[in-house]
N, C-alpha and C positions, 0 to 999 in steps of 0.2 A: 521609741524603738520604732523604724519604718516597717511593717509588714508589707514583704513583698510576695504579691499572689501568682501562683502559676496558670497559664492559660492552658484551658482543654481543648480538645479536638471533639466535634459534633458532626455527628450524622443523622438525617433526616430519611426516612422511609416514606415513600410515597408524599412527598412533598406537595402535590398536584391539588389535594382536597383543599376545604376550609382549614381544618386544624393545621395540616401540615405547612402551608403557607403562611400561617398566622406564628405557628414557630421559627420558621425563616426569618420572619418581620424581627421578631421580639431576640434571637440568636444574632443578629446581622448587629444589633445595638448593643448586645452585651458587651462588658467591658473586658472578661475573662474568658473568652469563648471565641473559637477559629469556627467558624462553619467551612467544614470540610467536604463534604459529600451530600448530595441528593439524589434521590432515586423518585422516578415515575414512569413507568414502563411503557403507556400510550406516547407519551413525548419524549421519549429518551431521544437525545443528540442535540436537543433544543437547548438554547442559552436560557436559563433561569428568568431572566429579564424579558425574554420573547414572549414568555409565557403569563408573568406578572410584570410589568411595565415599572411599578411601584419598587421593585427588587434590582431595578436597573445597575447599581453598582456593588453586585455581589461576585459579578466574574463567575460567578458556578455554571456548568452544565450539568444538566439532568441525565442521568444516566440508568441502566437499568439493574445496577447490582450495585450496593452500598460499599464504599471503601471501608476495609476494615482494620486500616490503619488509625483508628479514632477511639476515644476513651468514653464515648457514650454515644449511645444511638436512641433516636424518638422513633417509635413504628406507630405511624398514623396510619393501617392498613384496616380496611373493614373488618369486624368481627369473623372472626375463625382464621382468616389469613395470617394474621403475629405467629399463630400455632407452628407456622412452617418454617420461622426465621428466628425465633428469640430464644429457642435453647441452643442452637449452633452460636450465636452471637454471644450467649453466655458463657458455654465453654470454652471460650476464645477470651474470657477476662475481660468481656466487655458489657459496661453496663448499660441498662435496659429501661427506657421509659416507654412503655405502652399505652396509646391513647385509646386502643379498645377496650372491650369486654372482657379479653380471653383470660385473664387472670385476675380481676376483680373477686370473683365469689370464691369465699371459701371451701365450699361444697361441693364437689364436682357432680353430685347428682342433679344439682338446679340447672346445669348448662341444657341437656335434652329438653327439659319443661321451657327454658327461657329463650335458648337460641337454638334448638336444633340440632345440636350434635354431642356427641360424647366425647368428655376432655380428654386428649391421649396423655395428658403429663399432667396428674392429679398432684405429684409430687412437687411439682413448680407452685402451683396454690399456697401450698405450705409455707413456701420461701418469698411468695410475691407479697410486698406492702402494699396496702392500700392506701394510694397517694393521697389522703388529707392531712397535709400539714396541721392544720388547728386540732387534730387529734390525735395524730403518728409521727408528730415531728422528730421524737427520739428514734425510730426505728426506721423511718425515712433515712435518715444519717448514715445508719449503717448497713442499708440494703444494696442490691445489686440487680435488683428487678421491680419496679413500681409500677403499679396497676394505678394509671389516672382514671379518677372518677367519671362516671358519666357527668353531663351538664345539670341534669333535673335533680341527681342526687345530691350534687354538690349544694346546690341551694335549699334543698329540704333537709338535711344533716345538718346543715349549719345553723338553719333555722330553728331545728326543734331539738339540737345535743344537750343546752344547758337545762331546758325542762325537762327530760328523758332523765337525764344523770342527776337532778334533784329530786327525781320522784314526785314531782307536782301534780302530776296530770294524770287522766284516766287512760288507760289502755287505747281506746277508740281515738283516731287521728284520722283527721280527713285535709287533704292535702289539694288544691286548685291550682296548676301552674299553667301557665304561659308563657309560650318560645317565640321567638322570631324564627323566621323559614331557612336560615344558616343552618340550624341545627340540624336539617334533613341532609345536609351536603351538597355536593355540587353536582351530582348524578341528576339529569332530568327526569322528570316524572309529573305524570299529569296532576297530583295532590299540590305540588308544588309550584306548577305553571302559574306565571302572573296573574293571569287571567281567573285562574281559579281561586288564588290565595287574595287579592284584592277586594278590597272592602267588603273582607269576611272573616269569620272566626270558628274554627270547627274542634270540637273535642275528638280525641281519638284514641285508641287503645283502653277501650274502658273495662274489656276482658283482665288488663293486667298488663301494664308497659313495662319492659325489659331493665329499666333502673329501680323496679320497686325491690327485689331483692336485694340490691346493694344498702337500699334504705333499712330494711329489715334487718340486715346484717348488722351494721354499723350503728343504730341506734340502739338495736339490742344488747348490742358487747356494752354499753355503755352503765345498762339498768339491768341485770336479770330479774327483777322483782315486776316487773312490770312487763307483762305479757302483751308487746304489741299488736295491736289490729289496725292498720293502715289502708284507708283508701284515696287511692291516689288516680287523680283525673287530670291529663295534659291536655292543652289547647294548643293549635296552631293561629297565631294571629299575623297580621299583614305588616311586619316589621322585619328590619333584615338581622340584627342583632338583639340580644337581651331576654332575659328571664324574669319572670315575676311570680313569686311562688306566694300564694296566701295559705297557710297552716291554721288549723284549729283543733283544738282539745280541750276536754272538760276539766278543770280543775277537780282535784282530791277532793272528796266530801271534808269538809272542817277546814279548809285552806283558804284564807282568803288575803290578797295580795292587793295592794295599791302599785298604781303604775309605777312610781318611784321606785319600789321594792324590787319589782319584775327588770326594770331597764336596769339595775344596779348590780342584777344576778346576772344578767347577761353581760353586763362590762366586766363583771370580774373574772366570769368565765374566758373572755377572750381579751384578757389584758396583755396576755404576751401573743396574740395574734395582729400582725402588722396590717393585714388587709382585710380585717372585719372590722367593720365600724357599728355601731349601737347607735341609730340617729332619732330625732325628736319629732320625727314628723313621718307618714308613709313615704316610702323613695319611689321613686320613677326610673322605669329601664334608662331613659337618658341620662341619668345621673352616673352610669357606671360605665356608657359606651366608651368602650377602646381601653379600659382599664381595668387591674387584678384584683380590685375591690368587689367586696361583699358587703353591701349595706342593708341593716337589720332593724325593722322596727317592731318593738311588742307591747301588747297592751292587753287590758282586761275587759270582756263585756261583763259586766256585774251583774247585769240584767239576768244571765243566763250562767253564770261563771265559767265563762269559756275563755280560754288563753287563745290570743289571736298573734301571729307572726308575720308580717310580711316580708318576705326575703327577694333583692334586686341582685344580679350578675349577669355580666356579661357573656354569653354561653359561650363563646369562641375565646374568650382571655381566662377570667378564672373559672369556668366551665370547662376549660380545655389546654389552650397552650399557653397561656400563664400559669397555670396551675404546675403544668408541667415542667416550665422553666423554674418556677418555686422549688418542685421538689430536684429539681438538678442541683440548684444552689445548696440546698439541704446537703447534698451525697456529696459535695465536691468542699465543703467547710466554706462556702463562701456566704456572705451575708444575706440573708433571706429575701430581702428586697431587692437585690443587684438585678439590674436590667429592667425593673418592672416598675419604677418609683412614677412613672408617668400617671398624670392626673388625666381625669377622663374628659372628653372632648364634647362641647356643651357650644350651643344646640344642636 
């Protein structure tokens, strides 16, 4: 029997940012989506192809307001600004995937500390589903509001989830993550100026990065028996795309694992996850460039009884737009991989 899929209508708020335009690119080649409306107030009135020539064939004009005759809206607005739009869209029966942090944290009291504002709709935090399909696939399928995870959070949670769930590590975890410059967005700044970034590497947010509470929240929910203590240090490196996260955790006393054992554990954990691949050697950011894949290498340093996990993603795809489309597929009962099957670009 031939299954006929229905096409859905989609809109993107703030298409002019890196994540917004990447969502547009992915939706344009999705077989079951009609990209109907895109907004970007500073460039309203221009053709999308004028701003982004690689989207020449979309025929769309950038507007100031989203066309509400859509089934789903991707909100790619900066933190705090989605709060002014998302509730009204939900009230009109439109599904929303928000790529900002406005609905990621379940505890409203965390927002003043990490984002500098009191959350005006804490009731929506209870209903929003954290959009990491590898952990919340079933809940995503029935959700109206998805909080798309942060890019650092995606790489680190996927790297550590199997070990935390199995309870094989001590609470203290150290994470060293390195990200390409596109993670900072398109707005010009001195720290992302080419002359400042090129031939340089810099650590930042040593006092606590905004993605840290997501890591604590999601990893903590996997195993309440481990009182996690995460040290997270992000770095900016002179590449455009990609995140490489190196995670370190001591094995619990009495636990001894061979490399084959830990790789088998990870492979079993992600056996239903089409975009997570457990690889046999440390991956490079180049191996995931432009794709929705997450590559994980896991090993044990027997000298120090330390579990070492290396994880690579493209921060704009699996760390942003691709994950958003993956969530959309689940929400509308499409195959999870639809429109996202493209392999990485190499070299």
